[in-house]
N, C-alpha and C positions, 0 to 999 in steps of 0.2 A: 566540432564538439557536440555532444549529445547530453541531454538530461533524461535520465531514466527515473521514472516515478513509479513506485509500486505501493499500492494501498493494500496493506496486509490486514485481513480480518482475523486470521489465526495468530493473534499477537504473541502467543507462547513460542512461535517459531522465529521471532526477531533475532534473538541471540545467535541461533544456529546459522541464520542467513549471513549475519555480519561476520561470524567466525569463519565461515567458508569463503566469503569474499576476501577477508584478510589473508587467509592461507593461500589464496590464488593471486595475491599481490596487489589487491586494491587497497588504497591508502586512506580513503575517507568517504564519508557519506553523512547524511543528516536524517534524523528521525523526528517527526512531529506527531503529536497525539491527534487523532481524528475521531469524528463521530458522524455517522451517516444521516442523510436527510430524513429517512423514515423514522429513525430513532427520535429525532427532534420533534417531528410532527406528532408522533404518538404521545408526547407529553405536553403539548401546547394547550390542551383543553378542548372544549367542545366547539370552539369557533372554527376549527380546521375542518374542512369538508372531507370527512372520512367516516365510513360506516363504523358503528360502535363495535361490532364483532371484529372487524379488521383492526381497529385500534388496539383491542385486547390482544389479538394474536401477535401483532407487531411488538407491543410492549412486553409480552410474555416470552417470546422466543428469539428476539433479535439480539445479536451480539452488539453491545453498546460501544465497545472500544475497538479502535482500529489504529494502525500505525501507518503514517505516510513516510515512506523511505525514498530518499532522493540521492542520486549519485551523478556527478558530472564525469563523463567518460569520453575517452577518445573513441573514434569510430571502431577501431580494431579491438576494443575492450567490451563493446556492447553485447555481442552474442554470448561471450563467456559469462557476463553478469546475469543475463537473462536465463541462461542454462542453469546456473547455480540456484537462482531463485526458484525455478521450476522443479529442480531436483529436491529441494527442501519442502516446498509447499505441495507438490503434486500437480495434478491437472487443474489449471486455473478455470476450466469450464465448470468445475464442481461448485455448487452453491456455497456462499460465505467463505470463499477462499481468498480472493483478492482480485485486483485489476492492475494491469501493468501497461504503461504507455511511454513513448519516447518523444521528446521535443527537441528540435534542432536549436542549437545555441549559436548566435552570431558572434557574440563577444563574451570573453571571460576575463575577469580580473581576480587575482588572489588564488588562482588554481595552482596547486603544487603537483608537479609531475613525479 
């Protein structure tokens, strides 16, 4: 089993991703609200070692919201799920798109096939 984690910066695409995954036969996933480290640092005050101009740029132009999407998948489902996410989001190399990674799962309880 695999855990596919996708941190989505373009949160407006969340519904489309889950709709396409459902149409492809995926039965479940979990979404958590997220916030990046730079966003937090930009608002912690002057004690954080960051140049003032950089703090202003980060707080002015950074997307504060993200979604952490997680899916427990069988090995043979992984590539399909990744392809769907890339079709909806476009090139993940583009800035402020997202990051996707996979973790091996040794044991799963409560998984419904």
